[in-house]
Each structure stands twice: as C-alpha cells, then as structure tokens.
N, C-alpha and C positions, 0 to 999 in steps of 0.2 A: 106407644103402640099397645096393640090390644094382644088379648091372651091367644086367640087365634094367629094372628103374626107372629106371637114369639114362639109357638108351638110350630107353628110351619118352616120359621127360620132356624132352628134347631135341629129340625128333623134335618132339613138340608146339611145343616154343618153335619151331623152325624153320620149321614148316609155318604156325604163326601170323603170322611175321614177312613170309613168301613171299607168304601169300595178305591179307594185311591189306585191300590195296584191293581186291581180288575180292569177300573177304566181305562188305566195306562195302558195296560196289554191289550186291551179293544184298537186303541188309539195309536201303537206301535210307540210308544212313549218307554223309556230306560227310567227306571228308578235306581236303578241296583247299579254300582260302576264299582264295586268292592268281586270278592271271591265267590265264586256259586259253585254249585256243586254238580258234578260231574255225571250227566244222565246216562247210564248205557242201554243199549239198544233193549235189551230183555225189561228193564223198567220201564221203557218207552212201550213195550207190547202189553206189559201188562196194565199201562195204564188204558190203553187203547180198550183193553178187555173191559176193565171196570168201566169204563164209560159208554162200552156197548152195553154195561147192564141197566145204566141208567138211563140212557136213551137208544132202546133196541130199534133195531130193524123191523119197520111193520108194513105201510105201505106205502110209507117214504123212507129213505135210507137213514141208518142211524150214525151215533155218534162216532162209531169206528170208519163208516165209510167216508161220514165229513174232514177225517182225519183232526178231529177233537186232540190226540193226544200230543202231538205238533205244536199246538198253540197251547197247550197247559204247560209243557215244557219251555216253551218260549216266557210266557208270563212270569212261569216260576224264575224262570232265570234273569229275566230283563227285570221284575217289578220287585221282588222279593229279595230281603238280604239272606246270607247264607243260613243264619240259625233259623228263620222260617222255612226254607228251602230245605232243612235237615228234617225238622219235624215232618212235615208234608210226606219227603220221601220213606222215613218211620214208619208213616202211617201205610203207605203202600206195601211196604214188607211186611209190618204187622197182619195186614189182612191178606197175605200171600202165606204167613206163618200160620194164619189162624184157618187158611183152608188146609194144609199141610196137616194141623194137627185133628181137624175133624175128619177129613176123606184123606188123607194119605198121598195127595198130591198137589200140585200147585194150582193155583188159581184158573191160569188159561188151559190145563188140562180136564175142568171140571164141564160138566154138561149144566145147560140153560139152568134148570131146577137147582142144581147146586152152587151155581153163581149166584143166582137170587138171593139163594139163604145167606149165603157167605157177606154179599151186600148188606143184605139186611140186619145181623148181627151187628155189621162194623157201626147202622144207626143209631147204636145204642152204647156198644161197647166203644166204639171209639168216635163218637159224635162230633167233634172239632174237625176232624179228617173229613168224615163224611161228606159236613156242610160245606167244607172248601174244596172237595173234590166234584162233590155236586154244581156249586157257583161256577166253577172252572168248567165243567161240561157244558151245563146249560147256555152260559155265556160264549164259550168257543163255538156251539154247535149253533144259537141262533145267530151268530155273525160270520159263518161260514155260507159259502155261496148254496150248498147244499140246503140248511137250515133257511135260509133268507126266500127262496127261490121255489123250494120243494115241500119243505115243511109248513110253511106258510105262504098266503098269497102275495105277491110282491106287485105292487104298484108303482112303478118308475118316478111317476107323474100326480102326486094324490092330490086330492081335492080340500075342500074344506074339510074341518074339525067336527065332524056329527057323533056326539058321545053317547046318543040312543036311535043311532041305525040300527034298524031290524037287521040281523042276518040270518040267510037261508040255513034252513037243516043241513047239519052234517056241513058246513062255508067252514072254511081254513080262518083263521088268524091274521087278520093283517100284517105283514111285514114293512115298516117304514123308515 
C-alpha cells in the first residue's frame, strides 16, 4: 500500500467515525435505543430561529421554511446518546442565555442583526456547539425537498460525471 492509498483509507475511516450519527440521521437509521432528552416546543422553535440565521431566506427559502428543526430534533433523538443530547441542548440554552444577558430578551425576540451577532459570538464562545448546529442545519437543509430542489439545481437523471464542466454565471450547484 502506498502513502496516498493509506491516507485516503484513513480519511474515509475518520470521516465515517465522525459523521456516523449524521449520516445515520440522513438515512433514517436509529443508533440510540436508550433514553433521550425530551424536547419542548420552545426549544424546537429556538432551534428553528438559530438554523434560520445559519441559512436565512434569500431568493430561496431558508432553513426555517425547510423544517430543519424537525430534522435536528429527530437526528439528536435517534442518533446521539443522552449525554451528547444534553450537551447539545445545553448549548442551545447557553445561546439563549447569552441573548438575554446582552440584549435583555430571548433569542427569538431579537431582530436580524442582533441574532446574527449572538450566533457570531457563539462561533468562538461555544465553538463545539456551533459546529454541531451548523453541520446539522446544513445537512438537514440540503437533504430537504426545498434545499435539494430550490437552493440547488435538481437533476433527477444525472449524466456522466465531468469535474471540469463550465457553469454559467450565477448558476446553482447541482444536487445529486
């Protein structure tokens, strides 16, 4: 085995270990058969607001319109053990508490600029939570019908792969 092959196999192995819960969630699998954290309607609404800051509505619908919060709660419940769920939801509560400390109101009540500032603060203050939230949001969005058909160009019957195919100015990336 040459060095390139070894690095490639190690990369696939590490990628599989790190993203196993996320991929299981995309595939609709269940990895957690133990107890789970009960998510309240307020927590789910807060997840929707945070996800909508990460992927806002522009010319295409955002994460909130795609129902990403439902994806996140399902993946957390079905694919992460209770301790990991508790850490994640503690991060959600920290972000809301940070909002209360800085602006005197909950995250959902903030305006767009304030929400962006609080989420930006969490990228450094609570980086593990933010990275997990971002990964779940992006995966949930681009595997949703809205993300795959409106944010990306959808080609139901793809042709051959051409890695250097020229894209037109302003053309969306392909969803396969």
